[in-house]
SETORVEX-503818 format. One record per residue (C-alpha): chain; x, y, z. Coordinates in nm, 4 decimals, decimal comma. Layout:
BEGIN
{site 'A'; {X; Y; Z}}
...
//
This chain:
BEGIN
{site 'A'; {0,0000; 0,0000; 0,0000}}
{site 'A'; {0,1307; 0,3449; -0,0910}}
{site 'A'; {0,0942; 0,6588; 0,1104}}
{site 'A'; {0,0670; 1,0014; -0,0496}}
{site 'A'; {0,2703; 1,2703; 0,1205}}
{site 'A'; {0,1778; 1,6301; 0,0521}}
{site 'A'; {0,4299; 1,8929; 0,1494}}
{site 'A'; {0,3158; 2,2487; 0,1992}}
{site 'A'; {0,5473; 2,5158; 0,0624}}
{site 'A'; {0,5688; 2,8835; 0,1484}}
{site 'A'; {0,7293; 3,1554; -0,0633}}
{site 'A'; {0,8940; 3,4101; 0,1639}}
{site 'A'; {0,7820; 3,7703; 0,1253}}
{site 'A'; {0,9718; 4,0788; 0,2390}}
{site 'A'; {0,9539; 4,1053; 0,6186}}
{site 'A'; {0,8540; 3,7413; 0,6836}}
{site 'A'; {1,0226; 3,5713; 0,9773}}
{site 'A'; {1,0618; 3,2036; 1,0545}}
{site 'A'; {0,8820; 3,2668; 1,3859}}
{site 'A'; {0,5834; 3,4183; 1,2022}}
{site 'A'; {0,5726; 3,1347; 0,9465}}
{site 'A'; {0,5897; 2,8756; 1,2250}}
{site 'A'; {0,3169; 3,0391; 1,4328}}
{site 'A'; {0,0813; 3,0440; 1,1328}}
{site 'A'; {0,1418; 2,6832; 1,0246}}
{site 'A'; {0,2169; 2,4747; 1,3355}}
{site 'A'; {-0,0426; 2,2391; 1,4772}}
{site 'A'; {-0,2459; 2,3603; 1,7716}}
{site 'A'; {-0,0584; 2,2859; 2,0921}}
{site 'A'; {0,2710; 2,2147; 1,9140}}
{site 'A'; {0,5778; 2,3830; 2,0616}}
{site 'A'; {0,6798; 2,6650; 1,8277}}
{site 'A'; {1,0530; 2,6179; 1,8890}}
{site 'A'; {1,0266; 2,2498; 1,7966}}
{site 'A'; {0,8367; 2,3411; 1,4806}}
{site 'A'; {1,1002; 2,6003; 1,3870}}
{site 'A'; {1,3702; 2,3351; 1,4360}}
{site 'A'; {1,1773; 2,1031; 1,2009}}
{site 'A'; {1,1509; 2,3784; 0,9377}}
{site 'A'; {1,5232; 2,4490; 0,9637}}
{site 'A'; {1,6124; 2,0790; 0,9429}}
{site 'A'; {1,4050; 1,9878; 0,6362}}
{site 'A'; {1,5176; 2,3039; 0,4554}}
{site 'A'; {1,8846; 2,2613; 0,5525}}
{site 'A'; {1,8941; 2,6030; 0,7215}}
{site 'A'; {2,1762; 2,6863; 0,9611}}
{site 'A'; {2,0216; 3,0174; 1,0704}}
{site 'A'; {1,6731; 3,1630; 1,1018}}
{site 'A'; {1,7456; 3,4302; 0,8396}}
{site 'A'; {1,5079; 3,4218; 0,5416}}
{site 'A'; {1,5343; 3,5916; 0,2028}}
{site 'A'; {1,2543; 3,7292; -0,0103}}
{site 'A'; {1,1585; 3,4726; -0,2766}}
{site 'A'; {1,3020; 3,1800; -0,0811}}
{site 'A'; {1,0765; 2,8719; -0,0799}}
{site 'A'; {1,0375; 2,6794; 0,2450}}
{site 'A'; {0,8989; 2,3283; 0,2766}}
{site 'A'; {0,6855; 2,2968; 0,5884}}
{site 'A'; {0,6691; 1,9818; 0,8008}}
//
C-alpha cells in the first residue's frame, strides 16, 4: 500500500520571519521552537534568516 505525502510550501515575502511562518502553520498545541527546528532541518537552514523569494517546505 502506498501513502501520499503532501508537502506544503511557502514563498517568503519581504519582512517574513521564521517565527511568524511557524506560528501560522504549526499544529495547535505544538511547541513553536520544535516546529522552527523542524523547518530548519528539512530546509537545511543553519540560521533563522530568510530571504525574499526563498521557498520553504513545511513539516
